[in-house]
C-alpha positions as CSV (number, residue, x, y, z in Angstrom):
1,D,-6.8,0.2,-13.4
2,L,-10.4,0.8,-12.8
3,E,-13.1,1.9,-15.2
4,T,-14.1,5.5,-14.7
5,R,-17.3,4.5,-13.2
6,D,-15.8,2.2,-10.7
7,C,-13.3,4.6,-9.7
8,A,-15.8,7.3,-9.1
9,T,-17.7,4.9,-6.9
10,C,-14.6,3.8,-5.0
11,M,-13.7,7.5,-4.3
12,A,-17.1,8.6,-3.2
13,S,-16.8,5.4,-0.9
14,A,-13.4,6.7,0.4
15,V,-14.5,10.2,1.0
16,N,-17.5,9.0,3.2
17,Q,-15.3,6.5,4.9
18,I,-12.6,8.9,5.7
19,N,-15.1,11.4,7.3
20,L,-16.0,9.0,9.6
21,V,-12.5,7.4,10.4
22,C,-10.8,10.9,10.7
23,P,-13.2,13.6,11.3
24,Y,-11.8,17.0,12.1
25,T,-8.2,16.3,11.0
26,Y,-5.4,18.2,9.1
27,G,-4.8,15.3,7.1
28,A,-5.5,11.6,6.5
29,I,-4.8,8.6,3.9
30,L,-7.2,5.9,3.2
31,Q,-6.5,2.9,1.0
32,L,-9.3,0.9,-0.3
33,D,-9.3,-2.0,-2.9
34,G,-9.2,0.1,-6.3
35,C,-8.7,3.6,-5.2
36,F,-6.4,5.8,-2.8
37,L,-7.4,9.2,-0.8
38,R,-5.0,11.4,0.7
39,Y,-5.5,15.0,2.1
40,E,-2.9,17.0,4.1
41,H,-2.4,20.6,5.4
42,I,0.9,20.7,3.7
43,D,1.7,20.4,-0.1
44,F,2.9,16.9,-0.7
45,L,2.1,16.5,-4.4
46,G,5.2,15.7,-6.6
47,N,7.3,15.6,-3.4
48,P,8.9,12.1,-2.9
49,D,8.1,10.5,0.4
50,T,8.7,6.9,1.4
51,S,8.1,6.8,4.9
52,L,6.2,3.7,6.3
53,R,2.5,4.5,6.9
54,Y,1.3,1.0,7.4
55,K,2.4,-2.7,7.2
56,K,0.7,-6.0,7.4
57,C,2.5,-9.4,7.7
58,G,0.9,-12.7,7.4
59,K,1.7,-16.1,9.1
60,S,5.2,-17.3,8.6
61,A,6.3,-19.7,5.8
62,S,9.8,-20.0,7.1
63,S,10.3,-23.7,6.1
64,D,9.2,-23.3,2.5
65,A,12.1,-22.8,0.7
66,E,10.3,-22.9,-2.9
67,F,8.0,-20.4,-1.5
68,L,10.6,-18.1,-0.4
69,R,12.2,-18.3,-4.0
70,R,9.0,-17.6,-5.7
71,R,8.2,-14.7,-3.5
72,D,11.8,-13.4,-4.0
73,A,11.4,-13.5,-7.7
74,V,7.9,-11.7,-7.5
75,L,9.5,-9.0,-5.2
76,A,12.5,-8.8,-7.6
77,N,10.2,-8.2,-10.5
78,M,8.1,-5.5,-8.5
79,Q,11.3,-3.7,-7.5
80,G,11.9,-2.5,-11.0
81,S,8.6,-1.0,-11.5
82,I,7.2,2.3,-12.5
83,S,3.8,3.2,-12.1
84,F,2.1,-0.2,-11.6
85,R,3.3,-3.8,-11.9
86,V,1.6,-7.3,-11.5
87,S,3.9,-10.3,-10.8
88,T,3.5,-13.9,-10.4
89,S,5.8,-16.8,-10.0
90,G,4.4,-20.1,-9.2
91,L,1.6,-20.0,-6.5
92,V,3.0,-16.5,-5.5
93,E,1.4,-13.2,-6.8
94,G,2.0,-9.5,-5.9
95,Y,1.5,-6.1,-7.2
96,A,2.9,-2.7,-6.7
97,Q,1.7,0.9,-7.5
98,C,2.6,4.6,-6.9
99,I,0.1,7.3,-6.7
100,G,0.0,9.4,-9.8
101,D,1.8,12.5,-9.0
102,L,5.4,11.0,-8.7
103,S,8.1,11.2,-11.6
104,E,9.0,7.6,-13.0
105,A,12.3,8.0,-11.1
106,D,10.8,8.6,-7.9
107,C,8.1,6.2,-8.3
108,S,10.7,3.5,-9.2
109,S,12.5,4.5,-6.0
110,C,9.5,4.6,-3.7
111,L,8.5,1.2,-5.0
112,A,12.2,-0.3,-4.3
113,D,11.8,1.1,-0.9
114,A,8.5,-0.7,-0.4
115,V,9.9,-4.1,-1.5
116,V,13.1,-3.7,0.9
117,Q,10.3,-3.0,3.7
118,L,8.2,-6.0,2.9
119,K,11.1,-8.4,3.2
120,S,12.7,-6.7,6.1
121,L,9.4,-6.2,8.2
122,C,7.8,-9.2,7.4
123,G,10.6,-11.8,6.6
124,S,9.0,-15.1,5.3
125,S,5.1,-14.3,5.8
126,E,3.0,-15.9,3.2
127,A,1.4,-12.5,2.7
128,A,2.5,-8.9,3.3
129,D,1.4,-5.4,2.7
130,A,3.7,-2.3,2.9
131,F,2.0,1.1,2.3
132,L,4.5,3.9,2.1
133,A,3.2,7.6,1.9
134,Q,3.3,7.5,-2.0
135,C,3.3,3.9,-3.3
136,Y,2.6,0.4,-1.9
137,A,3.5,-3.0,-2.6
138,R,1.9,-6.5,-1.7
139,Y,2.5,-10.4,-2.2
140,W,0.6,-13.3,-1.1
141,A,0.6,-17.0,-1.8
142,S,-2.2,-18.1,-4.1
143,G,-5.3,-19.1,-1.9
144,Y,-3.7,-16.9,1.0
145,Y,-6.9,-14.4,1.0
146,D,-10.6,-14.8,0.2
147,S,-12.0,-11.8,-1.3
148,S,-13.3,-10.6,2.1
149,G,-10.1,-10.9,3.7
150,L,-8.2,-9.0,0.7
151,Q,-10.6,-6.1,1.2
152,L,-9.9,-5.8,4.9
153,L,-6.2,-5.8,4.6
154,S,-6.3,-3.0,1.8
155,F,-8.2,-0.9,4.1
156,F,-5.9,1.3,6.1
157,G,-6.0,4.8,7.5
158,F,-4.2,7.2,9.6
159,C,-5.3,10.7,10.8
160,L,-3.2,13.9,11.6
161,I,-5.3,15.0,14.4
162,S,-5.6,18.7,15.0
163,F,-5.6,20.0,18.6
164,T,-5.0,23.3,20.4
165,L,-2.4,23.9,23.1
166,A,-3.5,26.5,25.6
167,V,-0.7,28.3,27.3
168,A,-1.3,30.0,30.6
C-alpha cells in the first residue's frame, strides 16, 4: 500500500490523465502504478464484475520448464488471495489485488478468475497482466521489466463513449 501522500499524488495524476484520455464519457477506468480510478454512469460499488478489461502478454518462454513451474507456483499462491498478495518463486514474481469495495469472498473469486485469465490468454509468456473490472493480477520473470516498462504496462484505460442517436 502507498503512503497517504503518495496515494493522493497518484490519484491526482489519474484524474488529470483520465480527463485527457476519456473526455466527455459516461465512464472510464485508469490503472496507474499505485492507484486505480474508475467512474461510470451505473452503480458498480460492491457489485462483483469479473469481466476482462485489459490483458497484456509478454514474449513466450515455452521451452523453459523451470520458469513454467515457478510461474505456476506464483499463480497458485495468488489465486487464493483476499485483497492483496505478493508472491515469488525463484526468479518469478507476481502480485494480485482487488479494489476496496468487494467482500473477501468476491475478491477471492475475482482474483481466481484473473489468474485463470493469465494462464489461458497468455500461456507461457514471461510476463502477463490481466485487469478485470474489479481486480488485477500480474506476473513476470525477474529482470523482464525495467522501471519505465513496468509503468507503461500498468497504464491502461478504457472509455464508455457517450453519443446521441437522432431518429428522423
